[in-house]
Every structure is written in structure tokens, then in C-alpha cells.
N, CA, C, O and CB atoms as a CASP TS submission, in Angstrom:
PFRMAT TS
TARGET T0000
AUTHOR 0000-0000-0000
METHOD Language model
MODEL 1
PARENT N/A
ATOM      1  N   UNK     1     -75.924 -19.494 -48.308  1.00  0.00           N
ATOM      2  CA  UNK     1     -76.571 -18.538 -46.899  1.00  0.00           C
ATOM      3  C   UNK     1     -76.956 -17.429 -47.357  1.00  0.00           C
ATOM      4  O   UNK     1     -76.442 -16.509 -47.992  1.00  0.00           O
ATOM      5  CB  UNK     1     -75.563 -18.105 -45.648  1.00  0.00           C
ATOM      6  N   UNK     2     -78.330 -17.758 -46.767  1.00  0.00           N
ATOM      7  CA  UNK     2     -79.248 -16.078 -47.222  1.00  0.00           C
ATOM      8  C   UNK     2     -78.230 -14.863 -47.408  1.00  0.00           C
ATOM      9  O   UNK     2     -76.999 -14.869 -47.413  1.00  0.00           O
ATOM     10  CB  UNK     2     -80.461 -15.411 -45.733  1.00  0.00           C
ATOM     11  N   UNK     3     -79.425 -13.491 -47.608  1.00  0.00           N
ATOM     12  CA  UNK     3     -78.438 -12.590 -48.101  1.00  0.00           C
ATOM     13  C   UNK     3     -78.326 -11.468 -46.724  1.00  0.00           C
ATOM     14  O   UNK     3     -77.535 -10.549 -46.511  1.00  0.00           O
ATOM     15  CB  UNK     3     -78.984 -11.859 -49.712  1.00  0.00           C
ATOM     16  N   UNK     4     -79.548 -12.029 -45.884  1.00  0.00           N
ATOM     17  CA  UNK     4     -79.035 -11.998 -44.830  1.00  0.00           C
ATOM     18  C   UNK     4     -78.019 -11.524 -44.179  1.00  0.00           C
ATOM     19  O   UNK     4     -77.734 -10.377 -43.835  1.00  0.00           O
ATOM     20  CB  UNK     4     -79.015 -12.665 -44.707  1.00  0.00           C
ATOM     21  N   UNK     5     -77.192 -13.125 -43.962  1.00  0.00           N
ATOM     22  CA  UNK     5     -76.158 -13.204 -43.201  1.00  0.00           C
ATOM     23  C   UNK     5     -74.337 -12.304 -44.183  1.00  0.00           C
ATOM     24  O   UNK     5     -73.184 -12.576 -43.848  1.00  0.00           O
ATOM     25  CB  UNK     5     -76.201 -15.133 -42.865  1.00  0.00           C
ATOM     26  N   UNK     6     -74.763 -11.255 -45.385  1.00  0.00           N
ATOM     27  CA  UNK     6     -73.950 -10.908 -46.387  1.00  0.00           C
ATOM     28  C   UNK     6     -73.651  -9.298 -44.859  1.00  0.00           C
ATOM     29  O   UNK     6     -74.406  -8.547 -44.242  1.00  0.00           O
ATOM     30  CB  UNK     6     -74.899 -10.682 -48.484  1.00  0.00           C
ATOM     31  N   UNK     7     -71.780  -9.585 -44.926  1.00  0.00           N
ATOM     32  CA  UNK     7     -71.832  -7.977 -44.366  1.00  0.00           C
ATOM     33  C   UNK     7     -72.398  -6.894 -44.809  1.00  0.00           C
ATOM     34  O   UNK     7     -72.789  -5.969 -44.097  1.00  0.00           O
ATOM     35  CB  UNK     7     -70.785  -7.452 -44.305  1.00  0.00           C
ATOM     36  N   UNK     8     -72.491  -6.971 -46.357  1.00  0.00           N
ATOM     37  CA  UNK     8     -73.339  -5.505 -46.420  1.00  0.00           C
ATOM     38  C   UNK     8     -74.088  -4.826 -45.995  1.00  0.00           C
ATOM     39  O   UNK     8     -74.329  -3.662 -45.672  1.00  0.00           O
ATOM     40  CB  UNK     8     -73.803  -5.277 -46.989  1.00  0.00           C
ATOM     41  N   UNK     9     -74.586  -6.164 -46.068  1.00  0.00           N
ATOM     42  CA  UNK     9     -76.612  -6.106 -44.771  1.00  0.00           C
ATOM     43  C   UNK     9     -76.399  -5.453 -44.128  1.00  0.00           C
ATOM     44  O   UNK     9     -76.747  -4.285 -44.304  1.00  0.00           O
ATOM     45  CB  UNK     9     -77.407  -7.347 -43.602  1.00  0.00           C
ATOM     46  N   UNK    10     -75.661  -5.872 -42.951  1.00  0.00           N
ATOM     47  CA  UNK    10     -74.080  -6.778 -41.517  1.00  0.00           C
ATOM     48  C   UNK    10     -74.445  -4.273 -40.890  1.00  0.00           C
ATOM     49  O   UNK    10     -75.003  -3.483 -40.129  1.00  0.00           O
ATOM     50  CB  UNK    10     -70.558  -7.765 -43.156  1.00  0.00           C
ATOM     51  N   UNK    11     -73.203  -4.521 -42.485  1.00  0.00           N
ATOM     52  CA  UNK    11     -73.001  -2.743 -43.206  1.00  0.00           C
ATOM     53  C   UNK    11     -74.422  -1.758 -42.055  1.00  0.00           C
ATOM     54  O   UNK    11     -74.787  -1.483 -40.912  1.00  0.00           O
ATOM     55  CB  UNK    11     -73.724  -2.728 -45.827  1.00  0.00           C
ATOM     56  N   UNK    12     -74.766  -1.574 -43.904  1.00  0.00           N
ATOM     57  CA  UNK    12     -76.021  -1.385 -44.360  1.00  0.00           C
ATOM     58  C   UNK    12     -76.501  -1.004 -42.504  1.00  0.00           C
ATOM     59  O   UNK    12     -76.090   0.080 -42.089  1.00  0.00           O
ATOM     60  CB  UNK    12     -76.780  -2.970 -45.397  1.00  0.00           C
ATOM     61  N   UNK    13     -76.966  -1.502 -41.941  1.00  0.00           N
ATOM     62  CA  UNK    13     -77.907  -1.451 -41.268  1.00  0.00           C
ATOM     63  C   UNK    13     -77.001  -1.684 -39.195  1.00  0.00           C
ATOM     64  O   UNK    13     -77.249  -2.093 -38.061  1.00  0.00           O
ATOM     65  CB  UNK    13     -79.085  -2.790 -42.108  1.00  0.00           C
ATOM     66  N   UNK    14     -75.765  -0.941 -40.183  1.00  0.00           N
ATOM     67  CA  UNK    14     -74.697  -0.639 -38.851  1.00  0.00           C
ATOM     68  C   UNK    14     -74.697  -1.881 -37.221  1.00  0.00           C
ATOM     69  O   UNK    14     -74.480  -1.842 -36.010  1.00  0.00           O
ATOM     70  CB  UNK    14     -75.342   1.220 -38.201  1.00  0.00           C
ATOM     71  N   UNK    15     -75.195  -3.070 -38.560  1.00  0.00           N
ATOM     72  CA  UNK    15     -74.246  -3.977 -37.288  1.00  0.00           C
ATOM     73  C   UNK    15     -73.410  -4.849 -37.195  1.00  0.00           C
ATOM     74  O   UNK    15     -73.495  -5.904 -36.566  1.00  0.00           O
ATOM     75  CB  UNK    15     -74.755  -4.588 -36.575  1.00  0.00           C
ATOM     76  N   UNK    16     -72.404  -4.384 -37.927  1.00  0.00           N
ATOM     77  CA  UNK    16     -70.731  -4.279 -38.418  1.00  0.00           C
ATOM     78  C   UNK    16     -69.885  -4.501 -37.309  1.00  0.00           C
ATOM     79  O   UNK    16     -68.960  -5.310 -37.388  1.00  0.00           O
ATOM     80  CB  UNK    16     -70.242  -2.775 -39.029  1.00  0.00           C
ATOM     81  N   UNK    17     -70.109  -3.884 -36.327  1.00  0.00           N
ATOM     82  CA  UNK    17     -68.850  -3.919 -34.887  1.00  0.00           C
ATOM     83  C   UNK    17     -69.295  -5.124 -34.752  1.00  0.00           C
ATOM     84  O   UNK    17     -69.813  -5.986 -35.463  1.00  0.00           O
ATOM     85  CB  UNK    17     -68.905  -2.815 -33.248  1.00  0.00           C
ATOM     86  N   UNK    18     -69.005  -5.002 -33.780  1.00  0.00           N
ATOM     87  CA  UNK    18     -68.721  -6.940 -32.264  1.00  0.00           C
ATOM     88  C   UNK    18     -69.455  -5.640 -30.941  1.00  0.00           C
ATOM     89  O   UNK    18     -70.596  -5.943 -31.291  1.00  0.00           O
ATOM     90  CB  UNK    18     -65.520  -7.876 -31.504  1.00  0.00           C
ATOM     91  N   UNK    19     -69.523  -5.347 -30.641  1.00  0.00           N
ATOM     92  CA  UNK    19     -70.704  -4.119 -29.651  1.00  0.00           C
ATOM     93  C   UNK    19     -72.529  -3.728 -30.191  1.00  0.00           C
ATOM     94  O   UNK    19     -73.376  -3.516 -29.323  1.00  0.00           O
ATOM     95  CB  UNK    19     -69.777  -2.209 -29.835  1.00  0.00           C
ATOM     96  N   UNK    20     -72.792  -3.699 -31.304  1.00  0.00           N
ATOM     97  CA  UNK    20     -73.864  -3.585 -32.442  1.00  0.00           C
ATOM     98  C   UNK    20     -74.339  -5.128 -32.114  1.00  0.00           C
ATOM     99  O   UNK    20     -75.518  -5.309 -31.807  1.00  0.00           O
ATOM    100  CB  UNK    20     -73.214  -3.205 -34.261  1.00  0.00           C
ATOM    101  N   UNK    21     -73.488  -6.169 -32.174  1.00  0.00           N
ATOM    102  CA  UNK    21     -74.492  -7.486 -32.953  1.00  0.00           C
ATOM    103  C   UNK    21     -74.268  -8.309 -31.267  1.00  0.00           C
ATOM    104  O   UNK    21     -74.947  -9.316 -31.064  1.00  0.00           O
ATOM    105  CB  UNK    21     -73.516  -8.675 -34.959  1.00  0.00           C
ATOM    106  N   UNK    22     -73.413  -7.865 -30.267  1.00  0.00           N
ATOM    107  CA  UNK    22     -74.290  -7.885 -29.293  1.00  0.00           C
ATOM    108  C   UNK    22     -75.199  -7.613 -28.626  1.00  0.00           C
ATOM    109  O   UNK    22     -75.509  -8.118 -27.547  1.00  0.00           O
ATOM    110  CB  UNK    22     -74.136  -7.868 -28.952  1.00  0.00           C
ATOM    111  N   UNK    23     -75.719  -6.781 -29.208  1.00  0.00           N
ATOM    112  CA  UNK    23     -76.351  -5.952 -27.996  1.00  0.00           C
ATOM    113  C   UNK    23     -78.141  -6.311 -28.817  1.00  0.00           C
ATOM    114  O   UNK    23     -79.261  -5.883 -28.536  1.00  0.00           O
ATOM    115  CB  UNK    23     -75.599  -3.721 -27.861  1.00  0.00           C
ATOM    116  N   UNK    24     -77.503  -7.539 -30.174  1.00  0.00           N
ATOM    117  CA  UNK    24     -78.742  -8.310 -30.699  1.00  0.00           C
ATOM    118  C   UNK    24     -78.649  -8.641 -30.112  1.00  0.00           C
ATOM    119  O   UNK    24     -79.047  -7.954 -29.172  1.00  0.00           O
ATOM    120  CB  UNK    24     -79.131  -8.963 -31.595  1.00  0.00           C
ATOM    121  N   UNK    25     -77.966 -10.272 -29.594  1.00  0.00           N
ATOM    122  CA  UNK    25     -77.691 -11.894 -29.200  1.00  0.00           C
ATOM    123  C   UNK    25     -78.693 -10.950 -27.809  1.00  0.00           C
ATOM    124  O   UNK    25     -79.906 -11.128 -27.700  1.00  0.00           O
ATOM    125  CB  UNK    25     -75.462 -12.872 -28.932  1.00  0.00           C
ATOM    126  N   UNK    26     -77.869  -9.940 -26.824  1.00  0.00           N
ATOM    127  CA  UNK    26     -78.341 -10.113 -25.678  1.00  0.00           C
ATOM    128  C   UNK    26     -80.463  -9.099 -25.079  1.00  0.00           C
ATOM    129  O   UNK    26     -81.093  -8.799 -24.064  1.00  0.00           O
ATOM    130  CB  UNK    26     -76.724  -9.509 -24.857  1.00  0.00           C
ATOM    131  N   UNK    27     -80.626  -9.018 -26.978  1.00  0.00           N
ATOM    132  CA  UNK    27     -81.584  -8.023 -26.903  1.00  0.00           C
ATOM    133  C   UNK    27     -82.795  -9.091 -27.655  1.00  0.00           C
ATOM    134  O   UNK    27     -83.737  -9.648 -27.091  1.00  0.00           O
ATOM    135  CB  UNK    27     -81.084  -6.407 -27.753  1.00  0.00           C
ATOM    136  N   UNK    28     -82.521  -9.132 -28.674  1.00  0.00           N
ATOM    137  CA  UNK    28     -82.890 -10.086 -29.383  1.00  0.00           C
ATOM    138  C   UNK    28     -83.654  -9.557 -30.536  1.00  0.00           C
ATOM    139  O   UNK    28     -82.865  -8.612 -30.559  1.00  0.00           O
ATOM    140  CB  UNK    28     -83.546 -10.982 -28.623  1.00  0.00           C
ATOM    141  N   UNK    29     -84.751  -9.193 -31.870  1.00  0.00           N
ATOM    142  CA  UNK    29     -85.084  -8.717 -31.990  1.00  0.00           C
ATOM    143  C   UNK    29     -86.014  -9.970 -32.876  1.00  0.00           C
ATOM    144  O   UNK    29     -85.882 -11.191 -32.793  1.00  0.00           O
ATOM    145  CB  UNK    29     -84.438  -7.662 -32.079  1.00  0.00           C
ATOM    146  N   UNK    30     -87.390  -8.828 -34.100  1.00  0.00           N
ATOM    147  CA  UNK    30     -88.009  -9.533 -34.638  1.00  0.00           C
ATOM    148  C   UNK    30     -88.636 -11.233 -33.674  1.00  0.00           C
ATOM    149  O   UNK    30     -89.331 -11.394 -32.671  1.00  0.00           O
ATOM    150  CB  UNK    30     -87.093  -9.558 -35.821  1.00  0.00           C
ATOM    151  N   UNK    31     -87.644 -12.619 -35.043  1.00  0.00           N
ATOM    152  CA  UNK    31     -88.225 -13.499 -34.883  1.00  0.00           C
ATOM    153  C   UNK    31     -86.583 -14.294 -33.902  1.00  0.00           C
ATOM    154  O   UNK    31     -86.435 -15.515 -33.929  1.00  0.00           O
ATOM    155  CB  UNK    31     -89.014 -14.055 -36.433  1.00  0.00           C
ATOM    156  N   UNK    32     -85.506 -13.346 -33.111  1.00  0.00           N
ATOM    157  CA  UNK    32     -84.467 -14.038 -33.199  1.00  0.00           C
ATOM    158  C   UNK    32     -84.287 -13.913 -31.554  1.00  0.00           C
ATOM    159  O   UNK    32     -83.568 -13.112 -30.956  1.00  0.00           O
ATOM    160  CB  UNK    32     -83.318 -13.495 -34.288  1.00  0.00           C
ATOM    161  N   UNK    33     -84.966 -14.718 -31.116  1.00  0.00           N
ATOM    162  CA  UNK    33     -84.605 -14.615 -28.983  1.00  0.00           C
ATOM    163  C   UNK    33     -83.719 -13.521 -28.387  1.00  0.00           C
ATOM    164  O   UNK    33     -82.706 -13.063 -28.916  1.00  0.00           O
ATOM    165  CB  UNK    33     -83.554 -16.124 -28.270  1.00  0.00           C
ATOM    166  N   UNK    34     -83.990 -13.338 -27.781  1.00  0.00           N
ATOM    167  CA  UNK    34     -83.240 -12.808 -27.149  1.00  0.00           C
ATOM    168  C   UNK    34     -82.090 -13.268 -25.779  1.00  0.00           C
ATOM    169  O   UNK    34     -82.586 -13.258 -24.653  1.00  0.00           O
ATOM    170  CB  UNK    34     -84.030 -12.082 -26.974  1.00  0.00           C
ATOM    171  N   UNK    35     -80.588 -13.658 -25.915  1.00  0.00           N
ATOM    172  CA  UNK    35     -79.928 -14.835 -25.163  1.00  0.00           C
ATOM    173  C   UNK    35     -79.297 -13.674 -24.182  1.00  0.00           C
ATOM    174  O   UNK    35     -78.403 -14.406 -23.758  1.00  0.00           O
ATOM    175  CB  UNK    35     -78.714 -16.029 -26.145  1.00  0.00           C
ATOM    176  N   UNK    36     -79.124 -12.741 -23.663  1.00  0.00           N
ATOM    177  CA  UNK    36     -79.126 -12.379 -22.282  1.00  0.00           C
ATOM    178  C   UNK    36     -79.114 -12.662 -20.802  1.00  0.00           C
ATOM    179  O   UNK    36     -78.459 -12.440 -19.784  1.00  0.00           O
ATOM    180  CB  UNK    36     -79.674 -12.033 -22.296  1.00  0.00           C
ATOM    181  N   UNK    37     -80.731 -13.576 -21.452  1.00  0.00           N
ATOM    182  CA  UNK    37     -80.999 -14.975 -19.783  1.00  0.00           C
ATOM    183  C   UNK    37     -79.849 -16.400 -19.754  1.00  0.00           C
ATOM    184  O   UNK    37     -79.590 -17.294 -18.948  1.00  0.00           O
ATOM    185  CB  UNK    37     -83.134 -16.122 -20.011  1.00  0.00           C
ATOM    186  N   UNK    38     -79.532 -16.129 -20.667  1.00  0.00           N
ATOM    187  CA  UNK    38     -78.639 -17.559 -21.259  1.00  0.00           C
ATOM    188  C   UNK    38     -77.943 -18.245 -21.129  1.00  0.00           C
ATOM    189  O   UNK    38     -77.763 -19.402 -20.749  1.00  0.00           O
ATOM    190  CB  UNK    38     -78.163 -17.694 -21.889  1.00  0.00           C
ATOM    191  N   UNK    39     -76.887 -16.363 -21.963  1.00  0.00           N
ATOM    192  CA  UNK    39     -75.767 -16.304 -22.035  1.00  0.00           C
ATOM    193  C   UNK    39     -75.064 -15.671 -21.287  1.00  0.00           C
ATOM    194  O   UNK    39     -75.514 -14.533 -21.423  1.00  0.00           O
ATOM    195  CB  UNK    39     -75.563 -16.095 -22.868  1.00  0.00           C
ATOM    196  N   UNK    40     -73.503 -15.560 -19.915  1.00  0.00           N
ATOM    197  CA  UNK    40     -72.249 -14.816 -19.832  1.00  0.00           C
ATOM    198  C   UNK    40     -72.686 -13.579 -21.177  1.00  0.00           C
ATOM    199  O   UNK    40     -73.425 -13.364 -22.137  1.00  0.00           O
ATOM    200  CB  UNK    40     -70.657 -16.025 -20.151  1.00  0.00           C
ATOM    201  N   UNK    41     -71.564 -13.034 -20.328  1.00  0.00           N
ATOM    202  CA  UNK    41     -71.081 -11.610 -21.091  1.00  0.00           C
ATOM    203  C   UNK    41     -70.022 -12.190 -22.197  1.00  0.00           C
ATOM    204  O   UNK    41     -70.059 -12.181 -23.427  1.00  0.00           O
ATOM    205  CB  UNK    41     -70.202 -10.329 -19.884  1.00  0.00           C
ATOM    206  N   UNK    42     -69.213 -12.619 -21.408  1.00  0.00           N
ATOM    207  CA  UNK    42     -68.189 -12.844 -21.625  1.00  0.00           C
ATOM    208  C   UNK    42     -68.716 -14.524 -23.186  1.00  0.00           C
ATOM    209  O   UNK    42     -67.808 -14.547 -24.018  1.00  0.00           O
ATOM    210  CB  UNK    42     -67.313 -13.061 -19.833  1.00  0.00           C
ATOM    211  N   UNK    43     -69.465 -15.256 -23.406  1.00  0.00           N
ATOM    212  CA  UNK    43     -70.129 -15.625 -24.553  1.00  0.00           C
ATOM    213  C   UNK    43     -70.854 -15.019 -25.368  1.00  0.00           C
ATOM    214  O   UNK    43     -71.107 -15.495 -26.474  1.00  0.00           O
ATOM    215  CB  UNK    43     -70.697 -16.331 -24.372  1.00  0.00           C
ATOM    216  N   UNK    44     -71.260 -13.987 -25.001  1.00  0.00           N
ATOM    217  CA  UNK    44     -72.031 -13.633 -25.909  1.00  0.00           C
ATOM    218  C   UNK    44     -71.086 -12.507 -26.592  1.00  0.00           C
ATOM    219  O   UNK    44     -71.630 -12.189 -27.649  1.00  0.00           O
ATOM    220  CB  UNK    44     -73.436 -13.234 -25.353  1.00  0.00           C
ATOM    221  N   UNK    45     -69.781 -11.715 -26.389  1.00  0.00           N
ATOM    222  CA  UNK    45     -68.506 -11.631 -26.827  1.00  0.00           C
ATOM    223  C   UNK    45     -67.906 -12.287 -27.132  1.00  0.00           C
ATOM    224  O   UNK    45     -66.816 -11.767 -27.370  1.00  0.00           O
ATOM    225  CB  UNK    45     -67.923 -11.300 -26.394  1.00  0.00           C
ATOM    226  N   UNK    46     -67.930 -14.118 -27.460  1.00  0.00           N
ATOM    227  CA  UNK    46     -67.406 -14.740 -28.145  1.00  0.00           C
ATOM    228  C   UNK    46     -68.061 -14.829 -29.319  1.00  0.00           C
ATOM    229  O   UNK    46     -67.430 -14.521 -30.330  1.00  0.00           O
ATOM    230  CB  UNK    46     -67.145 -15.667 -27.635  1.00  0.00           C
ATOM    231  N   UNK    47     -69.826 -15.378 -29.474  1.00  0.00           N
ATOM    232  CA  UNK    47     -70.368 -14.990 -30.114  1.00  0.00           C
ATOM    233  C   UNK    47     -71.159 -14.008 -31.571  1.00  0.00           C
ATOM    234  O   UNK    47     -71.535 -14.145 -32.735  1.00  0.00           O
ATOM    235  CB  UNK    47     -70.284 -15.135 -29.558  1.00  0.00           C
ATOM    236  N   UNK    48     -71.043 -12.979 -30.439  1.00  0.00           N
ATOM    237  CA  UNK    48     -70.871 -12.365 -31.927  1.00  0.00           C
ATOM    238  C   UNK    48     -69.128 -12.100 -32.645  1.00  0.00           C
ATOM    239  O   UNK    48     -68.862 -11.976 -33.841  1.00  0.00           O
ATOM    240  CB  UNK    48     -71.690 -10.721 -31.787  1.00  0.00           C
ATOM    241  N   UNK    49     -68.131 -12.073 -31.448  1.00  0.00           N
ATOM    242  CA  UNK    49     -67.167 -11.517 -32.732  1.00  0.00           C
ATOM    243  C   UNK    49     -67.369 -13.068 -33.437  1.00  0.00           C
ATOM    244  O   UNK    49     -68.011 -12.478 -34.306  1.00  0.00           O
ATOM    245  CB  UNK    49     -65.122 -10.910 -32.275  1.00  0.00           C
ATOM    246  N   UNK    50     -67.418 -14.485 -33.868  1.00  0.00           N
ATOM    247  CA  UNK    50     -67.994 -15.255 -34.275  1.00  0.00           C
ATOM    248  C   UNK    50     -68.695 -15.033 -35.178  1.00  0.00           C
ATOM    249  O   UNK    50     -68.243 -15.411 -36.258  1.00  0.00           O
ATOM    250  CB  UNK    50     -68.401 -15.676 -33.628  1.00  0.00           C
ATOM    251  N   UNK    51     -70.325 -14.224 -35.211  1.00  0.00           N
ATOM    252  CA  UNK    51     -70.894 -13.855 -36.321  1.00  0.00           C
ATOM    253  C   UNK    51     -70.204 -12.527 -36.922  1.00  0.00           C
ATOM    254  O   UNK    51     -70.949 -12.164 -37.833  1.00  0.00           O
ATOM    255  CB  UNK    51     -72.321 -13.718 -36.038  1.00  0.00           C
ATOM    256  N   UNK    52     -69.463 -11.925 -36.853  1.00  0.00           N
ATOM    257  CA  UNK    52     -69.364 -10.458 -37.369  1.00  0.00           C
ATOM    258  C   UNK    52     -67.813 -11.104 -38.134  1.00  0.00           C
ATOM    259  O   UNK    52     -68.084 -11.310 -39.318  1.00  0.00           O
ATOM    260  CB  UNK    52     -69.298  -8.854 -35.885  1.00  0.00           C
ATOM    261  N   UNK    53     -66.212 -11.505 -37.827  1.00  0.00           N
ATOM    262  CA  UNK    53     -65.638 -12.411 -38.958  1.00  0.00           C
ATOM    263  C   UNK    53     -66.257 -13.930 -39.595  1.00  0.00           C
ATOM    264  O   UNK    53     -65.681 -14.513 -40.514  1.00  0.00           O
ATOM    265  CB  UNK    53     -64.312 -12.726 -38.421  1.00  0.00           C
ATOM    266  N   UNK    54     -67.186 -14.313 -39.116  1.00  0.00           N
ATOM    267  CA  UNK    54     -67.928 -14.956 -40.399  1.00  0.00           C
ATOM    268  C   UNK    54     -68.704 -14.405 -41.550  1.00  0.00           C
ATOM    269  O   UNK    54     -68.708 -14.819 -42.709  1.00  0.00           O
ATOM    270  CB  UNK    54     -68.773 -15.701 -39.976  1.00  0.00           C
ATOM    271  N   UNK    55     -69.200 -13.647 -41.160  1.00  0.00           N
ATOM    272  CA  UNK    55     -70.076 -12.375 -42.254  1.00  0.00           C
ATOM    273  C   UNK    55     -68.327 -11.989 -42.575  1.00  0.00           C
ATOM    274  O   UNK    55     -67.635 -12.715 -43.288  1.00  0.00           O
ATOM    275  CB  UNK    55     -71.527 -10.582 -41.208  1.00  0.00           C
ATOM    276  N   UNK    56     -68.142 -11.541 -42.338  1.00  0.00           N
ATOM    277  CA  UNK    56     -66.383 -10.220 -43.681  1.00  0.00           C
ATOM    278  C   UNK    56     -65.871 -11.554 -44.131  1.00  0.00           C
ATOM    279  O   UNK    56     -65.241 -11.514 -45.188  1.00  0.00           O
ATOM    280  CB  UNK    56     -64.271  -8.808 -42.439  1.00  0.00           C
ATOM    281  N   UNK    57     -66.007 -12.784 -43.534  1.00  0.00           N
ATOM    282  CA  UNK    57     -65.500 -14.696 -44.371  1.00  0.00           C
ATOM    283  C   UNK    57     -66.220 -14.556 -45.275  1.00  0.00           C
ATOM    284  O   UNK    57     -65.779 -14.858 -46.384  1.00  0.00           O
ATOM    285  CB  UNK    57     -65.898 -16.476 -43.597  1.00  0.00           C
ATOM    286  N   UNK    58     -67.498 -14.085 -45.165  1.00  0.00           N
ATOM    287  CA  UNK    58     -68.594 -14.980 -46.597  1.00  0.00           C
ATOM    288  C   UNK    58     -68.332 -16.306 -46.163  1.00  0.00           C
ATOM    289  O   UNK    58     -67.820 -17.192 -46.847  1.00  0.00           O
ATOM    290  CB  UNK    58     -68.027 -14.830 -48.628  1.00  0.00           C
ATOM    291  N   UNK    59     -68.949 -16.441 -44.250  1.00  0.00           N
ATOM    292  CA  UNK    59     -69.504 -17.078 -43.933  1.00  0.00           C
ATOM    293  C   UNK    59     -68.748 -18.641 -44.509  1.00  0.00           C
ATOM    294  O   UNK    59     -69.506 -19.519 -44.097  1.00  0.00           O
ATOM    295  CB  UNK    59     -70.730 -16.549 -44.227  1.00  0.00           C
ATOM    296  N   UNK    60     -67.603 -19.284 -45.265  1.00  0.00           N
ATOM    297  CA  UNK    60     -67.052 -19.566 -45.929  1.00  0.00           C
ATOM    298  C   UNK    60     -66.098 -20.455 -45.044  1.00  0.00           C
ATOM    299  O   UNK    60     -66.119 -21.669 -45.244  1.00  0.00           O
ATOM    300  CB  UNK    60     -66.765 -18.591 -46.656  1.00  0.00           C
ATOM    301  N   UNK    61     -65.220 -19.910 -44.029  1.00  0.00           N
ATOM    302  CA  UNK    61     -63.564 -20.104 -43.540  1.00  0.00           C
ATOM    303  C   UNK    61     -64.012 -22.218 -42.818  1.00  0.00           C
ATOM    304  O   UNK    61     -63.446 -23.311 -42.829  1.00  0.00           O
ATOM    305  CB  UNK    61     -62.902 -18.247 -41.562  1.00  0.00           C
ATOM    306  N   UNK    62     -65.650 -21.474 -42.205  1.00  0.00           N
ATOM    307  CA  UNK    62     -65.700 -22.704 -41.536  1.00  0.00           C
ATOM    308  C   UNK    62     -67.453 -23.869 -42.309  1.00  0.00           C
ATOM    309  O   UNK    62     -68.505 -24.454 -42.053  1.00  0.00           O
ATOM    310  CB  UNK    62     -65.788 -22.066 -39.516  1.00  0.00           C
ATOM    311  N   UNK    63     -66.221 -23.336 -43.572  1.00  0.00           N
ATOM    312  CA  UNK    63     -67.562 -24.895 -44.223  1.00  0.00           C
ATOM    313  C   UNK    63     -68.665 -23.956 -44.435  1.00  0.00           C
ATOM    314  O   UNK    63     -68.897 -23.418 -45.518  1.00  0.00           O
ATOM    315  CB  UNK    63     -68.276 -26.542 -42.744  1.00  0.00           C
ATOM    316  N   UNK    64     -69.290 -23.792 -43.434  1.00  0.00           N
ATOM    317  CA  UNK    64     -70.747 -22.543 -43.531  1.00  0.00           C
ATOM    318  C   UNK    64     -71.511 -22.114 -44.972  1.00  0.00           C
ATOM    319  O   UNK    64     -70.875 -21.500 -45.828  1.00  0.00           O
ATOM    320  CB  UNK    64     -70.138 -20.885 -42.998  1.00  0.00           C
ATOM    321  N   UNK    65     -72.303 -22.320 -45.085  1.00  0.00           N
ATOM    322  CA  UNK    65     -72.693 -21.728 -46.190  1.00  0.00           C
ATOM    323  C   UNK    65     -72.997 -22.347 -48.050  1.00  0.00           C
ATOM    324  O   UNK    65     -73.693 -22.094 -49.034  1.00  0.00           O
ATOM    325  CB  UNK    65     -71.711 -20.831 -46.058  1.00  0.00           C
ATOM    326  N   UNK    66     -71.844 -23.340 -47.548  1.00  0.00           N
ATOM    327  CA  UNK    66     -71.017 -23.729 -48.978  1.00  0.00           C
ATOM    328  C   UNK    66     -73.177 -24.630 -49.591  1.00  0.00           C
ATOM    329  O   UNK    66     -73.336 -25.161 -50.691  1.00  0.00           O
ATOM    330  CB  UNK    66     -68.766 -25.560 -48.535  1.00  0.00           C
TER
END
């Protein structure tokens, strides 16, 4: 997995909470599309929680990034 997915990078950019990641998922940023119109609030929270926990686990618990 690229360096952008490391938790240290997320922490440095104040993206180390479900709420902060949910904001990005809803509104997008740079090349990332916004998903506010495509996902429910519950789905956004689930995705955001998954992203945060996966980053904390260095994306290895699901075999991602190997």
C-alpha cells in the first residue's frame, strides 16, 4: 500500500477519526470523488470506520497491501 495509506500520514493531516474520514467520503478531495449522494449516512460511517481501522492495522488484517 502506498505511503498515503499509513496511519502516520492520516494523523499528521488530522484525519485520524471516523468523523474526519467521513467528511472526506461525503465531500471528496482532490482526485477523490464525493459519495454523499451515493451512500447513506450509515454506509459512510461503516466505510470510514473500516478505513481508519485498516490504516491503524497497516492494512494487513484483510491481506490488503501485501
